[in-house]
N, C-alpha and C positions, 0 to 999 in steps of 0.2 A: 101461811103467807104465800102469795103468788110469786111466780118467777120474776115478773115485772117489778114487783115492789122490792124484791131482793137485789135486783140489778141496780135499781135507783139507789138503794142504800149503799151498795158497793161503790158506785160512782161517787156518791157524796163523800164517802170516806177517802177515796183516792184523790180527791181534789183538794186535800188539805196536805200541802207539803210538809215534811219534817223540818221545821224551822226553829232556830234558837236565835237569841238576841245577845250580842256582845257589845254592851253599851248602845251605841246609835247605829251600829252596823249589823247586817243581817248574815246569819251563818246557816247553811243548809247542809244536810247529810245526803250523800248521793254516791254513785258508782263512777269511777274514772274510766274514760276510753281514751287511749293515746293513739294518735294518728301517725302515719309515717313521716310526716313533716316535723313531728315533735310537738305539735300543738295538741292540747288535751281538752276534753269536754266532760263535764260532770253531769250526769243524768240524775235529776231529782224527781221522784214521784210527786205528781201534782203540779209541777211547773210545765207551762206550755212549751218552753224552750229550755235547752240545757245552758250550762254555765261554762264559758270558755276560760281555760287556764293555760297560761304560757308555760313553756318547759321550765324556765327558771323559777317559776312559782309552784312547780309540782313538789319540790323538796324530795322526799324519798318515796313518794306515791308512784306506784307502776300500773300498768294496764290491769283493769278489773278490781282494783282495790276499792274498799269502801272508805270514803273520806268525809272529813268536815271541810267545807269551803266557804270562806268569807268573801263577801261581795265588795269588789273595789270600785267598779264603775257600773252604773245602771244603764241598761240598754235604752236607746232612744225609740220612742214610739213602740213600745213593747217588744223591742229587739233583744238580742242576746246580751246577757250580763257577763262581765268579766270578773274573775275571782282569783283567790289565792288559797291553796291547800294549808290548813292550820293543823290537821291531825289525821292520821291514819287509824280508823277504828277497826278494820278488819283487812288482813292481807289475803288476796286471791290465792297466792302460792308462796311457799317458803323454801321450796326445793328447786334447784336448777341444775341442768346439765351443761357441761362445757369442757374445755380443755385447760389442763393445768400448766402453769408456768412456775417452776421451782426456782427458788433463790435460797441464799444462806439464812436460815432461821425463819423464812416464811414463804408463802406461795400465793398465787392468785389463780382464780378461776375465770377464764374468759368465756362468758356464756355464748352458746351457740345460736340461741334464738332469744328474741325478745326485744321490743322497741325501747332503744335507749336505756337498756339495762345496764348498770355500771358493773365493773369488774368486781369480784368479791374477794376480800382479803382473808387469808387463812394463816392464822398464827402457828408456830411451830408445833405446839402441843396438840393441834387439831389435824396434824398431817399423819395419815396412816403409814405405818412401815412398809417399805418396799414400793413406795409410790415413786414414779418416774416422771421426768419432764415430758410433757406432750401426752400424758395419759388422759382418756376420757373418765370423767367422774361425775358423781352426783354430790352436790354440796347443799347443806341446809344452812340458811341464814339464821344467826342466833342474835345478831344485833345490827340494826340498820344504819346506824350512824346519823349524823346531822349535816346538812348543807353539803360542804365539799368533802367530808369524810366518807370512806368507802364502807359498804356493808361488811360485816364480819361473819364468817361461816366456818363450818366444819365439814369434813369429807365423810360422807355416809357410805358410799360404795364406789369402787372402781370398776368401770364398764369395759367389757372385752370389745375392743374396736374391730377385732378380726370377724366377729359375728355380726354382720350388718343387720340381719333381720332382728336379732334380740336388741341391738342398740336402738333401732328405729322404733320398735314397739315401746321401749322404756322411755324414749324421748317423747313419744306421743302421750303417754300417761303423765309424765312430769310437765309437760306444756299445759296440759288440761288441769293441772292443780291437784293431781292424786298422788300421794306418797307411795313409793314402792314397797316399803316395809313398815311393820307395826312398831311402835315404841317399845322399849324394854319394859316399861311399867305395865303395858297391856299384856305382854307375854307372861309377866310375873303373876298378874291377877288370873290369867287363864290356867296357869299350873295349879292354882288353888281350887278350881272349880271341881265339884264332885261328879264324877262320871256315872256312877251307878244310880238307878232309880230306886229310892227307898220305898218301903211299904207304906210309910207314913204319907209320902207324897201321893202314892197310887190311891190311898184312901180319900184323898181330898177331891178326886177326879171321878168323872164318869168312866167306867171301864167298858170299852167296846173292842177288846182284843179278840173276842170270840166271833166277831162279825167279818165277813168276807171284805177284805181291804186290799187295794191295789194302787200302785202309782203308775202314771203314764207320762213319760218324759222324753226329751231328745235322746238320741243314741249315745251321745257323748257328754251327757249331764252327770254331774257329780253331786250336786246339792239338790236333793229331792225334798222340797218344802211343802208339797201338798199331796194328798192322797183321797181316794173316794172309797166309801163302803156302801154295800147294798145288801138288803135282806127283805123278804116278804113278810108283812105282819099278819096277824090272825084276823084283823078287820078288813083284809083285802087290799090295803094300801102298802106302798113300798116305803121303807125307811132308807133314805139316801143320806149319807153323811159326807160332808166336806171338811177334811181335817188338815189343819195347818201347823207346821212345826212351832212349838211354843218357845220362841226365841227370847221372849221377855222373862221367862223363867231363869234364864242363864245371864242375860245382860240387864243388869240392875241400874236404875238411875244413880247418878253421882259417882260412878266408877269410871276408871280409865278406859275400860272397854266400851262403855256406853259413850263417853266423849269422843273416842276415835270413830265410833260407828256414826255418830252425829256429824263429825267432821266430814267423813267421806260420803255419807247419805245414801250411796248406792254402789252396787258392784259394777265393774265395767267389763264388758265382753268384747275382746279383740279376736281376730281370726284365729290366733294360736295359743291364746291363754285367757284366763279370767283373773282380774284383780279383784279379789273379794272385799265386801264391805267389813266382813267379820274374819277373824283368824280361821284357817281351815280346820282346826280342831272343832270349832262350833259349826261352821258351814258345811263340812263334809263328813263330820263324825257325830257330835253330840246331837245336832238338831236335824240332820239329814234322815229322812224316813226311809232308811234302807230296809230291804225285805229281811223278813224273819228276825226282826229285832223289835223289842219294846221301845216306844218313843212317847214323849210327852207332847200333847198337841192342844191347840185351841180349836174348837169345832163349831160348825153350824149344821144341825141335823134336821132334815125335813121329812114330813110324811107327804108323800105325793102319789098321784096315779099316773097311768099311762099317758093322760092328756097334758101332764105337767102342771096340773092344779095342785096347790100347796094347801094341805088341810091343817097342819100344825108345824111349828118349827121350834127348835130348842138351840140355845147358844151357851156354850160353857167349855171349861177345860176338861180334857180327856186323856186317856192313855190308850194307844193303838198297837196293833201288831200287823205290819204289811205282809200279806201272803204272796205277793208276786210284783215283780218290777217289769212293766211292759214298756216298749218303745212306741212311738207314734206310728211308725211303719208296721209293727206287729199288729196294733189295733185296727189300723186301716185294712190290713189284709183280712182280719176277721170280720170286719164290717162288710167288705166287699164279697167275700166268699161264704160268709155264715158259718164257718168252721174254725175250731181252734179252742185253746183253753179259756174257760169261762165265757164261751161264746154267747149263751143265752143272756147272761148278766150285761155283757158289753153291748149286745144288740138292743137290749131294752134301755140301757143308759143312753145310747145313741138315738133311739126313738124319742125318749123325753127331751133330750137336748135339742133336737131338730124342731120339736114343738115349741119349746121356750124361744128359740131363735126366731121362728116365724111370728110369734106373738109379740116378740120385741120390736120387730120391724113394723109390724102392724100398728104399734103404739107409738111410733115416731123415731125409732132409731135409724140411723142413716148407714146403709150397707156399703161401706167403702171397702174394697179389697186391697190387699197388699202382698208384696212378694219380698222374701229375704234372700239375701246372697250368702251362700256358704262355700268354703274353699276345701278343696282336697289337697292336703299338704303332705310333703315328705318328712323324714326324721329331722331335717334342718329347718323346716318351716317354709321351704320353697313351694309355691303353689303349683299343683300338678293339673288342676282342673277347677271349674266353677260349677256349682250346683245351684239351681233356683229352687228355693223352698216355697211351696204353695200351701195355702191353708185348705186342708181337707176335712173330712167329717171327724176323723180322730182328733185333730186339733180343736175342732168346734165343739166336740163333746166335753173336753176339759174346760174350755172357754165358757161355755154357757153356765156350767155349775159353778165356776169361780165368780162369774157375774152375779149370780143368784146370791151367793154367800156375801159378796161385797156390799150388794144392795141391801140385803136383809140386816146386816150389822149397822150400816149407816142410817137406815130407817129407825132402828131400835135406839140408837144414840140421840138422834135428832129430837126425839119426843120427850127426852128427860130435860128438867130444868133445875137449875140451882139458884135459889134467890130470885126466881122469875126470870133468870137468864139462861140462854142455851149453854150447854157444856162446851168449853174449848175442845175442838175436835178436828183433826187434819182431813177435811173432806177433799175428795178428788173431784174437781169442778171443770166444767167445760162451757164456756159462754156462747151465746148465739153469734152467728157470723157478723162481721163488720159490714154495715149497710153499704158503704161505698164499694168495698170489694165485691159484695153480692150483686150490687147493681151492674157492675162491669161484667161480671161472670154471666149474669142472667141475659144481658144483651148478646154476649158471645154464644151462649148455649141457644139462643133464639135463632141464630143463623142456621143451626142444624135442625130446626123445628121443634125444639123442646122449650116449652113455656114454663115460667117460673112464677108462682104465686107467692109474693113477698108480703102479704097482708098480715101474716102472723108466724111465729116460730114454728107451729105445727104445720102450717101450709108450706112453709120453706122446706121442712123435712120431707113431706109428701112429694114435693116437686123433685127434690134430690133422688128419692128412691125411684120415682117414676123414670127419671132420666137414666139412672144407673141400671135399671132393669131392661130398658129397651135399647140401651146403647151397646150391649154386649155383642161382641163379634163385628161391630161396625168400624169403619176406618176412624172415625171420631172418638172411639172409645178411650184410647190412651190420653188425648188431650183433655177431654172432659173430666176424666177421673183424677188426672193430676191436678188441674186447676180447681176442681171442686174441693180437694183436700186443702189446697193452699188458700182457699177462701175461708176455711174454717178458723176459729180462734184456737189458741193453744191451751191445752189442758194443763192445770196447775194444782198445787196444794194450797189450801186456805181454810180459815175457820169460818168464812162466810159461805154458807150453804146455798148456792145458787142453782144447784143441780148440774147434771151432766147432759148437755144438749145432744151431743153425737150419740150417746147410748140411749137417750130417751128416758133417763131416770131422774126422778125429783130428788132423790138422795143417793149418794154414791161415795165409797171410800176404797182404799186399798187395804185389804185385810189378809190377803192370800199369799204374799211373798216376803215375810219378815227377814229371811236369810239374805236377801239381796236389796231390800228397800227399808230405809230407816222410818219413813212415814208408817209403814205397816206395824213397826215395833211400837210406835206411839199409839196407834190404833188399839193394839193388844192391851196396852197399859190402861188407856181410858175405859175400854171395854171391861177390863177386869174390875176397876174401880165402881163402874156403873152396876155390874152384876152383884158386887159385894156391898152396894149402897154406901161406899166410903169414898166419895168423890173429892178430889183435890185439884180444883181448877189450876191449870198451867198458864201463867200470865205471859210466858214467852212462847206459847204455842204458834201464834202467827209468824213470829221470827223464825222459828224452826221450820215452818212450812215453806216460807220464802227461801230459805237456805237449801232446803231439799229440792225445790223446784229448780234453783240455779245449778246445783250439782247435777241434777238429772239432765239438764241442758248440756253441761260440759261433758257428761258421760256419753251422750249421743254424739256429740262432735268428735270425741276421742274414737268412738266406734266407727264412725264414717271415715275418720282419717286412717284407721287401720285397714278398713276395707278398701279404701282407695289406694293405699301402699301396695296391698296385695294385688289389686287389679293391674296397677301400673307395672308391678314386678312380672305378672303373668303375661301382660301384653307386649312386653319387651321383645319377646320371641317372634312377634308378628309385625314387626316394622316393615312397612311397604306392602302389606297385604290388605285386602278389602273386606268390609263386613257390611251387612245390612243393619241399619239402626233406625231409631225414632228421635226426633228432636224433643228433648226433655226440658229445656229452658232457653229462653231468649233474653238477650240484653242488648244495649245499644252498641257494644263492641263486638258481638258475635252471638253464637248459639252453641248450646251443648247437645251432643248426640250420645244416646245410650244405645249400645249395640244390642241387638235382640236377643242373641244366644247367650251372651256372657254378662250382660248388664253392666258393662264397662263404659263409663261416661267420660267423654273428652270433648275439648272445645275446638270449634271451627271459628277461627277468627275472620272478621271482615277483610282483613288485609290479605288473607290467603285466597280470597275469592277472586277469580281472574277477570270477572266482569269489570269493566271500566266504568263504574258508576257509583253513586252514593247510595247507601242504605240507611233508612230512617226507621226507628223503633216505634211501632204503632202499639200503644199500651192497650187499646180497646180490643185489638185482634191478637195480642201476645205474639207479634210477628215482626220481622224486618222486612221492609218493602223497598225494592229497587226503584229509584227515581226515574230511570230511563226505560227500563223494560217492564217495571210492574211486578217483577218476580217476587214471590213472597216465600219466606221461611217462618213457619209458625209451629208451635208446640203440637206434637202429634204427627207431624208430617213424616213420612217414611223416606229415607235418603240412604245412598251407599256412600260409605267413607273409606278412606285409606288411612292407615295409621302411619303418621310421619315422625312422631316423637314421643318418647316415654321417659319421663324425668322422675327417678326415685326421690331425688333431694327435694323436689317441689311437689311430688305426689301429683303429678300432672300428665295427663295425655293430651296430645295435640293431634287433631284430625284435619284432613282435607276432603273436600267433596270429590268423589271419584269422577262424576260427570264434568265437573269444572277442570279437573286435571286433563281429562281427555279432550275437552273443548279447547283447553289452552294449547295443548300440542297441535291441534288441528287449525286453530285460528291464529297462530302466532304471526305469520306473514301478513295476514289481513289486518291485524292490529296495528302493524307498523305502517301499512298503507293507509289506514285510517288517519293515524297520527300525522302522516305526511300531508294529508288532504285537508286537515282541519282549518288551516288559514283560508283556503278557497271556499271551504263550506260556509264560514262566517260571512264571507262577502256575498255568497249566493243567498244566504238568508235575508241580508239586507235588500237584495234585488227583488224580494217578493213584494216589497212596498212600492215599486215602480210600476208604471203602465206595462202590461204584458204584450209583447210583440204578436202580431198576427202572422202566422206562418203558413205559407202556401206549401202543400205537401206534394211531393213529385212521386207518384206511384211507379214501382217497378213491376215487371210482368210476373215475377214469382212471389212477390211479398205485398201484402195489402196493409197500408197504414192510415185507413180511413178513420179509425178511432184511436185516440191516445191510449196506450196501455199503461196502467198504474205500476206494473211490475217491471223492473229493469230488464233490458234486452240483453246485455252483454254479461253482466256478472252481479251476483247477490251482494257482494261486498259494497258495490256502488249504492245500492239501495239504502244501506245503513249509514253511509257517510256523505251522501250527496243530496242536496235539496235543489231541485231543477224547477224552472218555471215551464209550465205546460201550456203552450199557445193554443188558441182556439183553432180548430181544423177549417181549412179552406178547401172547398171542392176542387180537385185537380182536373185539368182539361189536357187531353192529348191532342197535340197538333199534328197535321200531316207532315210527312218527311220532306215536303217541299220547301220547308224553312231552312234546309241545309245551306243554301247559297248565302243567305243573310248571316248564318251562323259562322261562315268562314272567316268574315271580318273580326268577328269576336272571339276567334280562336283562343287567345290568351285568357280570356275570361272563362271559357270552358274549362281551360286548364286549372283554373282556380276553383271551379266547381268540383273537378276531380280531386283536388287537394283537400276540399272540404270533406269528401268521402274518405280520404286517407286518414283523417283524424279519428274517424269513427271505427273503420275496419282495419285491423292490423294487416300490413302488407307483407307478403312473403319475400323471402330473400331475393328471389328471382325479380320480383317486381321492383324491389329497391334498386336492383343493379341495372334496370332498363334506362334507356336514354331519352332524350327529348322527343324523338320520333315516336317512340311507343306512347309517350304521354299524349301527344297530339291526336294519335289514333283513338285512343280512349275517350278523349274529349269529344271527338266527332261522333263517337257512337251514343253519347248521351245527349246530343243536340235535338233528337227527335222528340224529347219529352220537355214540354213547356207549360206554363201556367198562365191562364187567361187573366186573373186579377192582379198580376204583377204590376202593370202600369199604373192602375188606380192606387195600389197601396204605396207604390213608390212616390206618387204624387203627394199623397197624404203625408208621407214621411219627410218632405222637402223642408218645411220650416224647422223641424227638429234638427236636421242634419246642418242646415245653414247655421243655425245657433252654435252647434258643436264646433264647426269650422272656425267660428269667431271666437268663441270661448273655449279655451283648452282646459278649464277646471274639470269638468266632468271626466277628463282623462283618467283620473284616479279610480272612477267608478266602472269603467268599461271592462274591468276584470271579471264581471259577473258572468256566471255561466249560462249558456243556452245549449247545454250539452244534449238534452233530450230532443230539442229542435234539430240539432245536427244529426242526431241518430235517425230521425225521421227522413231527413234529406238523403242520408246515405242509403236507407232501405229503399227509398223511392227510386233512386238511380240504379240500384242493383249492381253497382260497379265495384270492383276491387281497386282500392286506391294505390296509384303508383307515384303521385305527386308528393312533395314534401311540405308539411305544414311549417309555419314560421316558429322558431324556437322561442321559448318563453324567457330564457336567460341569455346573456351575451356569450357568444362563442367565436372562435376564430372564423374568418371570413369564408374560407373555402369549406369548412365544416359546418357552417351555420345551417344550411338547408337541410343537410343529411341528419344532423342532430335534432333539428326541429321535427323531423319526420319520425325518428326513433323514440323520442320521448313520449309522444302521445301513444304510440303502439305499446309502450311498456306500461305507462301509467294509466291507461284507459282514457276514454273521452273526457272524463271528469276534469282532468288537469287543464283542459283548454280554457283560457281566459274568455270571459263573456263576450266583450265587444270586439273580439278579433274576428267574430263571425260575420262581420260586415262585408267582407270581400266575396265570400261564397254567395251570400244573398244577392249582392249586386249581379253576380254572374248569372243567376237564374233568371233575374229580371231581364237582363239584356237578351237572353235567349227567347224570352217571350215576346219581347218587342225590339227587334234588331235595329230600327232606325233610332229608337230612343235610348237604346242600351248604354250608349256612352255619355248621355247627358249628365252633367254634373249634379244636377239636382236630384235626379233619380238614383244616381249612383251613390249619392251622399246619405241615403236612408238607412244605412247599415245599422245604426244605433237602435232605431225604433222597430225595425222589421227584420231582424236577423233570423235566417232560417237554416243556414248551412252550419257544418262543424268546423269550416275553416276559421281559424283564429288568428286575427291580425292585431298588433298592439294598438291601443286606443289612440295613440297619437297619429296613426296612419289611417285615420277613418276614410280617407279619400283614395285608398289604394286601388279600388275598383276602377275608378276613373283613369288612374295611371296606367293600370294594366291595359286598358284600351288604347293607350298611346304608348307603346314600348319605349319611345325615345324619352318620354318624360319619366318613365318608371326608374331610370338610372339615378335620379336625384336621391341623395342619402336619406331624405325625410320620407320618401314614398316606399313603401314595402312591396316587394315583388312577390307574388304568390304562385307563379307558374313554375314549371320545371326549369326555366331559364334562370331561376334564382341560384343555380349552381355556379353561374358565371361570377367572376369577382364583383362586378357591379351589382348584380342581383343579390349577392351574399352581403354587400354592404347595405343594400336596402333592407335585408332581413335584420341585419344587426342594428340598423337604426330603428327598426320596428320595435326591437326589444328594449328601447330606452324606457325607463321608469316613467309612470304616469305623472308623479310629482315634478319630474324634471321638465316634461312637456308642458305642464301647467305654468311653469316659471318662464316659458319662452313664448310670449304673445306675438313677437315679431314673426317668429317662424310660422305661427299658426296663420297669421295674416298673409304670409307668402303662399302658404298652401291654398288659401282661399283664392288668391290671384291667380295661381297656376291652374286651379280647377276652372276658373272662368275662361282662361285662354283655351284650355283643352276643349271646352264646350263650344267655343266659337268656331275652332278648327273643325270639329265633327259636324257642326251644322253646315259649314261651307261644303 
């Protein structure tokens, strides 16, 4: 049967939910998942959506329990159904840790963890002697009660709260659903097991005790459940035996020992301890293949040549005698040096193993590499260091021969039929990748130049191996390997033999670790029945497989939690220090970084990033993308982090990006400046949609502004926070110095021109302290620079100005910036400003002009409101055409053709004209822009200039008066 057909059959089976009928109501069996809000959801195999259960309808069901749920409401349009739990068929855990509260004649356990877990009532006869109020304890629930009744429990163990490490490890095991101790009935059965191997038992088995046999395990291992033997046969082939501890000889079906092993399903390996599936008398003594002892085993023996070709194999029960116990490190040294005990045999075994490995990858196995973390602990369990365990040839030697034995046993059983039906057998299966996940991953890998052929499972495997081979040593290696593994389906136990995609095997099972995995015990039992031709199909095999898969998942979660606890404990000493790391995961709320040296993973929250921007999770690129800067954080990126927090209670590390912290310290004042400028920035953005003013440029001898520069002239901070309108350049014309006499009459206007420069260039303290005489001198110096097109442009701007004088509504808009234009004007004049710019906010009369000058200097040109630039612009035009300089129509073009940095309140758009006639400039509505603004009258004008635009818009009469004044001034000038 092809894999495709098998997959179809599996899918067909899974699409039939376990459904029962209670009258007219539907009842399903599923697993409860309780959320933090108290709402629960029951996941039912075969249903497209889970069933919602309110907290009041959970009854005694807890998170992870297997329950029967009755449907109360049907979902609309195939939506989620609502139900009520009618029965709990299987408890996920029966033991809990917490704090005892003693009372007279009874006690309560207040659970430390667990969502909506009720307090557990403990009667007087279940309280251990010597128990004190506030003690930490492990309590087993013996009765769950109904509705409002509390569950009833008994105290199993009092925990030592002073030993935080021991307490934490035990809590991890209890939370995962693993009992800390074996029941008394199990221990009673264990005491009755015969330890000596009888001659009768040896006679039933193949005796291979005279063949060289060795074990290869980790240095700290105690349960040696596999061994390898080797010898040269007369026919020139090698006989290589894979010998596995015969646990099924001691653990018999129907016993308390077997029931407990089934319940646990697996051993749990924490950093400082092992919680065994079987009692230590079996795991570390009777079944452990210790050196120089006779042991009972189940073996797969192969006749092979150096090319790894199998000529013949035999499967059966044996008795062995281990000659030596090797560690992986010792074997690796022999492989690398070629010297050591049994070096010839080990080198030959390694050569065959590498040949098998290459052949396996050639046939479709996927070569994913992995690293394990090991801790160096002191006598109290405190981590002293972290060691990264890598897979070397010594590990691969054992791995390849174990894979060979597992595959051989599975292939043998898969061919046997009982009543034309396959034998129920716990296969270890691995399905093909999920098409949707694979599609996303293929697109992502394609960005690095790796193409995926997804036309068939075989082509997918080839594409993966090609990528994994050529990605070695490249920057994208971590991200592609990590995401490639996540694309894969999860391996599991089941009676449906769909093959193992990752290993490239059509048939596969777990045969080689019965001391620590219950499915291996089941494999040994079925295998023994098949060999003896006395098969009794187990109808509960699929249920046992499902339970073993679930407990395997819980054990992995407990092991990760134990490793995480030790990592946090280890990193507590490095708070505030920096490490190089790699982004290992990304979510919408942040990303995880794994340090390169210690493999300690911590979270970098988006809230800790100093950037003032939003980040959006891009699923296709596995990254967070900044919406303003486009900065990306994706899996595999290398970053430098600083450890900011390490919480043992949460088993959580918090990191910050080191470059963000550094940038934050350097950019803190700038951020405040940006925030202060944001209101003006919004107004400037609106101004982009208006007609852009044409700006005549006034060149200075030392600076050329013939071409607008895209980068800011003054400060980089402004470039990030300011949007300015860049005018079209106008060719400047330098007029002869003979224009000076005409400029004398317009001296106040020149002073305004200097005030425009004052907005752009910060004035020195000496310049600020100078009087009116110095200002006039500066104004004269700039009179030699004029612009030819001024008259024409002023004429064009006449209609717009006349309209503004009539309607004061646009007075709200004039706050738009023409800062860049002003910068050009400043550079063109080449002068250092001494005049004071109009203030933006109301100030005391005498301080108005001074404050107006200081504010632009401190806040940079950006703070100048847009339409205040009219005065400076008018000044330049009047220099260009002295006779017409004071005409109201030309002076009124400030809104359309502003070119100077001088900022005048929108309401005072005709100040240029008033400046030409100083007598009129004293009116409160006309803003004075020369140095004379220091006088009370001029200060009053400045204050009037600062009136809000909205207020000006509400005074049409004053606007009309302005217009009338402008006409009178025009007539006087013409006369």
